[in-house]
N, C-alpha and C positions, 0 to 999 in steps of 0.2 A: 558681156563686153568687158575687156580688160581696162585697167586704169591707165591713163596717159601720164607719161613722165614729164615733169617740169624740167626745163633746161636751167640748171642752177646758176650758170654763168649769166644768163639773161635776167634771172630773178634778182641777182645782186646788183645789177646795173639799172634796173627800171623801177620807178616808184609809181604808185597810183594815188590820185587825189580822191577825196571823198565823193566827188561828182563823177569819177570814173575815167578822168583823163590820165594819160600816161606821160610821165616825165622822164627825161634822161639828162645826163651830163653832156656838156659840149666838149668837143675834141680840142687838141692843141693847147692844153693847159698843164702838161706834165713837165716839160723841160724846154730849154732855149727861151726862157722867159725874159731874159735881159734885152732881147731884140724887140719885144712887144711893149707897147706903151701902156700906161696905167689904165687908160680907158678900155683898151682892148682886153687886158687881163681881167678887169672887173666884169666886162660883158661875158667873157668866157667862163667866169665863175658861176654865173646864173644857170639854173636848170631851164630846159626848154621842152616844149611839147613834142611828142612823136608825131610825125606826119601821118595823115590818113592813109597814104599809099603804103606805109610800112606797118600799119595796124594789123593786117592779115597775117603777116609773118610773125609778129609779136604774139598774136593770139595762138598761133601754132606752137610757139616756144613756151608760152605760159598759159596752158589751157584752163587753169583754175584761178587766175588772177581777176 
């Protein structure tokens, strides 16, 4: 059987914790930040867990993670 390729774009965006949970950045934090209040910008800066419904797609993109 051949080796599966890792999607490099997904690998750069997703981190794995030591317990195996997958983390991602939140959207809407790149530009137009003057319209967003401090609380919202701070919340958008935090990383969040990938939903269980998306885990199957992530495993296909990152087979060796």
